[in-house]
C-alpha positions in Angstrom: -89.6 25.6 155.0 -93.0 24.8 156.2 -96.1 23.5 154.5 -99.4 25.0 153.8 -101.1 27.6 156.0 -97.7 28.6 157.5 -97.3 32.3 158.0 -96.4 33.7 154.6 -95.8 37.4 153.9 -97.9 37.5 150.8 -101.1 36.2 149.4 -101.0 35.0 145.8 -103.7 36.8 143.8 -105.0 33.6 142.4 -107.1 31.0 144.2 -105.8 27.4 143.9 -109.1 25.7 143.5 -108.8 21.9 143.9 -112.1 21.4 142.0 -113.0 18.4 140.0 -115.9 19.4 137.8 -116.3 16.6 135.3 -117.2 13.0 135.6 -114.3 12.3 133.3 -111.9 13.2 136.1 -113.6 10.8 138.5 -112.7 7.7 136.6 -112.4 4.8 138.9 -108.7 4.3 139.6 -107.8 0.9 138.3 -111.1 0.5 136.5 -109.4 -0.3 133.2 -111.2 2.3 131.1 -108.0 3.6 129.6 -104.7 2.1 128.7 -101.9 3.7 130.7 -100.3 6.4 128.6 -103.3 6.9 126.2 -104.5 10.4 125.8 -108.2 10.7 126.0 -109.5 14.0 124.7 -112.5 15.5 126.6 -114.6 18.6 126.5 -112.8 21.4 128.3 -114.4 22.1 131.7 -114.1 25.8 131.3 -115.2 28.3 128.6 -112.5 28.5 125.9 -111.6 32.2 125.3 -112.7 33.6 122.0 -110.3 33.2 119.1 -108.2 30.7 121.1 -107.6 27.0 120.4 -107.3 24.5 123.3 -107.3 20.8 123.8 -108.3 19.2 127.1 -108.0 15.6 128.2 -106.6 13.0 130.6 -103.8 10.5 130.6 -103.8 7.4 132.8 -100.5 6.2 134.3 -99.6 3.5 136.8 -99.7 4.6 140.4 -96.7 2.4 141.3 -94.6 1.1 138.5 -92.9 -1.3 140.8 -96.1 -3.2 141.2 -98.0 -5.1 138.5 -101.7 -4.9 138.1 -102.0 -2.0 140.5 -104.3 1.0 140.3 -103.8 4.0 138.0 -103.5 7.8 138.4 -105.4 10.1 136.2 -103.5 13.2 135.0 -105.5 16.2 133.9 -104.1 17.9 130.8 -104.6 21.2 129.0 -102.9 22.1 125.8 -102.7 25.8 124.8 -102.6 25.7 121.0 -100.7 28.3 118.9 -102.2 30.1 115.9 -99.6 28.3 113.8 -97.1 25.7 115.2 -93.6 26.6 114.2 -91.5 25.2 117.1 -91.4 22.2 119.3 -93.9 22.1 122.2 -93.0 23.2 125.7 -94.3 21.4 128.8 -94.6 23.3 132.1 -93.5 21.6 135.4 -94.9 23.3 138.5 -93.1 23.7 141.8 -94.1 22.8 145.3 -94.0 19.9 145.5 -97.7 19.9 145.4 -98.5 23.2 143.6 -101.4 23.0 141.2 -100.9 24.4 137.8 -104.2 26.4 137.9 -106.3 24.9 135.2 -109.5 24.6 137.2 -111.6 27.4 135.7 -112.0 30.2 133.2 -110.1 32.7 135.3 -107.2 30.3 135.6 -107.1 29.8 131.8 -107.3 33.6 131.1 -104.3 34.0 133.4 -102.4 31.4 131.5 -103.2 33.0 128.1 -102.0 36.3 129.6 -98.8 34.8 130.7 -98.2 32.9 127.4 -98.9 36.1 125.4 -96.1 37.9 127.3 -93.5 35.3 126.5 -92.1 35.7 123.0 -90.4 32.3 123.3 -93.8 30.6 123.6 -95.2 32.0 120.4 -95.6 29.3 117.8 -95.4 26.5 120.4 -98.0 24.2 121.9 -97.8 24.8 125.7 -98.7 21.6 127.7 -99.9 22.1 131.2 -100.8 19.1 133.4 -101.4 18.7 137.1 -98.8 16.3 138.4 -100.0 13.2 140.3 -101.6 13.9 143.6 -102.3 17.5 142.7 -105.1 19.8 141.6 -107.5 18.3 139.0 -105.5 15.0 138.8 -107.0 12.1 140.6 -106.5 11.1 143.3 -105.5 14.4 144.9 -103.5 14.2 148.1 -105.2 17.2 149.6 -105.3 17.6 153.4 -107.1 21.0 153.6 -110.3 19.5 155.0 -108.2 18.2 158.0 -105.9 21.3 158.4 -107.2 24.3 160.3 -105.5 27.5 159.2 -105.4 29.0 162.7 -103.4 26.0 163.9 -100.8 26.3 161.2 -100.6 30.1 161.6 -100.5 29.7 165.4 -103.4 32.2 165.8 -105.2 32.3 169.2 -108.7 33.7 169.8 -108.1 33.9 173.6 -104.7 34.1 175.3 -106.2 32.6 178.5 -106.7 29.3 176.8 -103.5 27.2 176.5 -103.2 25.8 173.0 -100.5 23.3 171.9 -100.3 23.9 168.2 -97.6 21.3 167.7 -99.9 18.5 168.9 -102.9 19.8 166.9 -100.8 19.9 163.7 -99.5 16.4 164.3 -103.1 15.1 164.8 -104.2 16.7 161.6 -101.3 15.3 159.6 -102.0 11.8 160.9 -105.8 12.2 160.2 -105.0 13.1 156.6 -102.5 10.3 156.1 -104.9 7.8 157.6 -107.8 9.0 155.3 -105.7 8.8 152.2 -104.5 5.3 153.0 -108.0 4.2 153.7 -108.9 5.3 150.2 -106.4 2.8 148.9 -103.8 5.4 147.9 -100.2 4.1 147.9 -98.4 7.1 149.4 -95.0 5.5 148.6 -95.8 6.0 144.9 -96.0 9.8 145.1 -92.4 10.7 144.6 -90.1 12.4 142.0 -89.2 9.1 140.3 -92.8 8.2 139.5 -93.5 11.8 138.7 -90.7 11.8 136.1 -92.0 8.7 134.4 -95.4 10.3 134.3 -94.0 13.3 132.3 -92.4 11.0 129.7 -95.6 9.0 129.5 -97.5 12.2 128.8 -95.1 13.1 126.0 -95.7 9.7 124.3 -99.4 9.9 124.9 -99.6 13.3 123.1 -97.5 11.9 120.2 -94.7 14.3 120.7 -91.2 13.2 119.5 -89.3 16.0 121.4 -90.3 18.9 123.5 -88.8 21.6 125.7 -89.0 21.2 129.5 -89.7 24.3 131.5 -89.6 23.9 135.3 -89.7 26.3 138.2 -88.3 25.5 141.7 -89.3 21.8 142.5 -90.2 21.6 138.8 -86.5 22.0 138.0 -85.7 18.9 140.1 -88.4 17.0 138.3 -87.1 18.2 134.9 -83.5 17.1 135.8 -84.9 13.6 136.7 -86.7 13.4 133.4 -83.5 14.5 131.6 -81.7 11.7 133.5 -84.2 9.0 132.5 -85.5 10.0 129.1 -83.1 12.4 127.3 -84.2 11.1 123.9 -87.5 13.1 124.2 -86.0 16.5 125.2 -84.6 19.1 122.8 -83.8 21.7 125.5 -84.6 22.6 129.1 -85.3 25.8 130.9 -84.7 25.6 134.7 -85.8 28.5 136.7 -84.7 28.6 140.4 -82.8 25.3 140.3 -83.0 22.4 142.7 -80.3 19.8 141.9 -81.0 16.1 142.1 -78.2 15.4 144.6 -78.8 18.3 147.0 -80.3 17.5 150.5 -82.4 20.6 150.4 -84.1 20.4 153.8 -80.6 20.7 155.3 -79.6 23.9 153.5 -82.2 26.5 154.6 -80.1 28.0 157.4 -77.0 28.7 155.4 -79.0 29.8 152.4 -81.0 32.4 154.4 -77.8 33.7 156.0 -76.3 34.2 152.6 -79.3 36.1 151.3 -79.2 38.4 154.4 -75.6 39.2 153.8 -76.4 40.2 150.2 -79.2 42.4 151.5 -76.8 44.1 154.0 -74.2 44.7 151.3 -76.7 46.3 148.8 -78.6 48.3 151.4 -75.5 49.7 153.1 -74.0 50.6 149.7 -77.2 52.6 148.9 -77.1 54.2 152.4 -80.7 53.2 152.9 -80.6 51.1 156.0 -79.1 50.6 159.4 -75.5 49.3 159.7 -75.0 45.6 160.1 -78.6 44.7 159.4 -77.8 41.0 159.3 -76.4 41.2 162.8 -79.7 42.9 163.8 -81.6 39.9 162.5 -79.5 37.7 164.7 -80.1 39.8 167.8 -83.9 39.9 167.2 -84.0 36.1 166.5 -82.1 35.2 169.7 -84.2 37.5 171.8 -87.5 36.2 170.4 -86.4 32.6 170.8 -85.7 33.3 174.5 -88.9 35.3 175.0 -91.6 35.0 172.3 -93.5 38.2 171.6 -97.3 38.3 172.1 -99.0 40.3 169.3 -102.7 41.4 169.1 -104.5 42.0 165.9 -106.4 45.2 165.2 -109.6 43.3 164.1 -112.9 43.9 165.8 -112.6 40.5 167.2 -109.1 40.4 168.6 -106.8 37.5 167.7 -103.4 36.8 169.2 -100.1 35.1 168.2 -96.8 34.5 169.8 -93.8 35.3 167.6 -90.6 33.4 168.2 -87.2 33.9 166.5 -88.1 31.0 164.3 -91.3 32.7 163.2 -89.4 35.9 162.4 -86.9 34.0 160.2 -89.8 32.2 158.5 -91.3 35.6 157.6 -88.0 37.0 156.3 -87.4 33.8 154.3 -90.7 34.3 152.5 -90.1 38.0 151.8 -86.8 37.2 150.1 -88.7 35.3 147.4 -90.2 38.4 145.9 -88.3 41.2 144.2 -90.7 43.9 145.2 -91.2 42.6 148.7 -87.4 42.6 149.3 -87.6 46.4 149.2 -89.6 46.4 152.4 -87.3 44.2 154.3 -84.7 46.6 155.6 -87.3 48.8 157.2 -89.2 45.8 158.7 -85.9 44.6 160.3 -85.0 48.0 161.6 -88.4 48.8 163.1 -88.5 45.3 164.8 -85.0 45.9 166.1 -86.2 49.2 167.6 -89.1 47.3 169.1 -91.7 48.8 166.9 -93.8 45.7 166.3 -96.6 47.2 164.3 -95.2 46.0 160.9 -94.9 42.4 162.2 -98.5 42.4 163.4 -99.8 43.7 160.0 -98.1 40.9 158.2 -98.6 38.0 160.5 -102.4 38.5 160.9 -102.7 38.7 157.2 -101.7 35.1 156.9 -101.7 33.2 153.6 -103.9 30.2 153.1 -101.9 28.8 150.3 -103.6 25.8 148.9 -101.1 23.2 147.8 -101.6 19.4 147.9 -100.2 19.0 151.4 -100.0 15.2 151.1 -98.0 15.4 147.9 -95.7 17.9 149.5 -95.0 15.6 152.4 -94.7 12.5 150.2 -92.2 14.0 147.8 -90.2 16.1 150.2 -89.9 13.4 152.8 -88.7 10.9 150.2 -86.4 13.3 148.3 -84.4 14.7 151.2 -83.0 13.6 154.6 -84.1 15.6 157.7 -81.9 18.6 158.7 -78.7 17.7 160.5 -77.8 20.3 163.2 -74.7 18.6 164.5 -72.2 21.3 165.3 -74.7 24.0 164.3 -76.7 24.5 167.5 -75.1 27.8 168.1 -76.3 29.3 164.8 -79.0 31.9 165.1 -81.1 30.0 162.6 -80.7 26.6 164.3 -84.1 26.8 166.1 -85.8 27.8 162.9 -84.4 24.7 161.1 -85.1 22.4 164.0 -88.8 23.4 164.2 -89.6 23.3 160.5 -92.7 21.2 159.7 -90.8 18.5 157.8 -88.7 17.7 160.9 -91.6 16.4 162.8 -94.1 15.6 159.9 -91.8 13.3 157.9 -91.4 10.7 160.6 -95.2 10.6 160.9 -95.8 10.6 157.2 -93.2 8.2 155.8 -94.4 4.6 155.0 -92.5 1.4 154.6 -89.9 2.7 152.1 -88.6 5.5 154.2 -86.4 8.3 152.6 -85.3 7.5 149.1 -81.6 7.7 148.1 -81.1 10.9 146.0 -80.8 10.3 142.3 -77.3 10.9 141.1 -77.2 13.2 138.0 -75.9 11.8 134.8 -74.0 13.7 132.2 -76.3 14.8 129.4 -75.8 16.8 126.3 -79.3 18.4 126.4 -78.9 22.2 126.0 -80.0 23.7 129.3 -80.6 27.2 130.5 -80.3 27.6 134.3 -81.8 30.8 135.7 -81.0 32.0 139.2 -82.1 35.0 141.3 -79.3 36.5 143.3 -81.3 36.9 146.5 -83.2 33.6 146.3 -83.1 32.1 149.8 -84.5 28.7 148.7 -82.6 27.8 145.6 -79.3 29.8 145.7 -77.1 30.5 142.7 -74.6 27.9 143.9 -77.2 25.2 143.2 -77.5 26.3 139.6 -73.7 26.1 139.2 -73.7 22.7 140.9 -76.4 21.3 138.5 -74.6 22.7 135.5 -71.5 20.5 136.2 -73.1 17.6 134.5 -74.6 19.7 131.7 -71.8 20.5 129.1 -74.3 22.5 127.2 -75.7 24.2 130.3 -75.6 28.0 130.8 -76.1 29.6 134.1 -77.5 33.2 134.2 -77.7 35.1 137.5 -80.1 38.0 137.8 -79.1 40.9 140.1 -81.6 41.9 142.8 -84.1 39.1 142.1 -85.4 36.4 144.5 -87.2 33.3 143.5 -88.8 32.7 140.1 -86.8 34.7 137.6 -89.0 34.7 134.5 -91.9 36.2 136.2 -89.8 38.8 138.1 -88.4 40.7 135.3 -88.9 40.9 131.5 -85.2 40.2 131.1 -85.8 36.6 132.1 -88.1 36.1 129.1 -85.6 37.8 126.7 -82.8 35.4 127.9 -85.0 32.4 127.3 -85.9 33.6 123.8 -82.2 34.2 123.0 -81.4 30.7 124.3 -84.1 28.9 122.3 -83.1 30.7 119.1 -79.9 28.7 119.2 -79.5 26.6 122.4 -75.9 25.8 121.9 -74.6 29.3 121.4 -73.2 31.3 124.3 -75.8 33.9 125.5 -75.2 37.6 125.0 -78.4 39.0 126.3 -77.7 42.7 127.1 -80.4 43.2 129.7 -78.7 40.9 132.2 -75.7 43.3 132.5 -78.0 46.3 132.9 -79.7 44.9 136.0 -78.8 46.5 139.3 -79.2 46.2 143.0 -82.7 46.7 144.6 -83.7 50.4 144.8 -84.4 50.6 148.5 -86.7 53.5 149.6 -85.9 55.8 152.4 -87.9 54.7 155.3 -90.5 57.2 156.7 -90.1 58.5 160.2 -93.5 57.5 161.6 -95.6 54.9 159.8 -94.3 51.8 158.2 -94.5 52.0 154.4 -94.2 48.3 153.6 -97.8 47.2 154.3 -99.3 48.8 151.1 -96.4 47.3 149.0 -97.0 43.8 150.3 -100.8 44.1 150.0 -100.6 45.3 146.4 -98.5 42.3 145.4 -101.4 40.0 146.3 -103.6 41.8 143.7 -100.9 42.0 141.0 -99.5 38.5 140.6 -99.0 37.1 137.1 -98.8 33.5 136.2 -95.6 32.2 137.5 -95.4 34.0 140.8 -98.3 31.8 141.9 -95.7 29.0 142.1 -94.2 30.9 145.0 -93.0 28.4 147.4 -90.2 26.1 147.4 -90.5 23.2 145.9 -92.9 24.1 148.2 -90.0 26.2 148.8 
């Protein structure tokens, strides 16, 4: 839904450091030092782990391919080399839009090696990780964090006596960032999925790779589908985890998608006899009440902070919790306690806000060009309508968009590339219906739905990795991975009578995040 610094239920356990540590990455854009598409090997800017082989470098690509003689974008690239290469390489496409791939320092790289070692299907493959244009270590970075104040985006007050119009403050900060980026000569119209897809194919050619496997998560799946549309000749297979189809107007789908996930929660929780009856109806009651009269909450810090919680804020919180398999277990109790007007759980979560560092400028540039704004015609009576109406893109896109305006959505073409489409049953951002929709133009596409899981399947359960391994063993054979059928509904705990049990669960998740769950949000989603 919203962009960076929005209230999120969970802190990723990894810092997204947008650090540029080498002069090699500060190449003057358009300076002509590299030919676009040429891979320039550099010394790695981190300590390479013992007994590991890695290659680091940069690739220059045109900023705007519709203009001749323009400036260039520098993509930062890290290749994780196998002990012995036995299979085609795999390239990782991060989500967001705007999510860095975390290749900034030694801790990031250790995390990547840990993730790769846990994936049997990556053994014997080169794993190529590159920050997309506008993100992380690539240059220029469309980062707005120096202009965005977290308390404004989390609607945190230090004094309830002072009237603060957060909407105006956020708009001023977005305009300040946009103005600063344009002043640097950055063509914001060029930071979109179309140019991004061309970058990925240029990267393949620069590395001298004839064919590779695309692996995308969330927005990365939309990017992968666009690459498949434009350059199928360079792809042997694709793995799409939490699928965003090319022809879906995703900013218009959040309300129905959230409602669907809540009904699944109600079904499974009531079947287990672990929650109040009609829990989805309770969410509607809470939301409408809080939209009419927002709730003032006070933190328990030594220096008190305050926030007003509306129905839209409550739905934003639920939307985030539904991403994570473990966090989902806490949701019935949170809803029930709020319905009973016990607001302590809400306060614990909302004042533990997530300063998720994405490239906010890249998020706005891509999302505002990829999707039309939400259309609420005939939907104003829905309990989620205010939430959709107030989402950050609704007001930020008209401020951010430049001369080109919203792009027309790319129509998917039929392609014979073997494709595995993974979907979490509870996912509120990229529902299973989207995977089915994308598969319609993929005759060798196979959709696998994982019971009880939210966003980002591969990192949520070992079964995801087993399915990918089976798929890549023979991509055109029908999958028969047994573990999928063995998965069940979430095992909801019995709520305690006095204190809320969810706080410790949510806190522990922030300290126990493996590689992929750092790509939490939607395409930011």
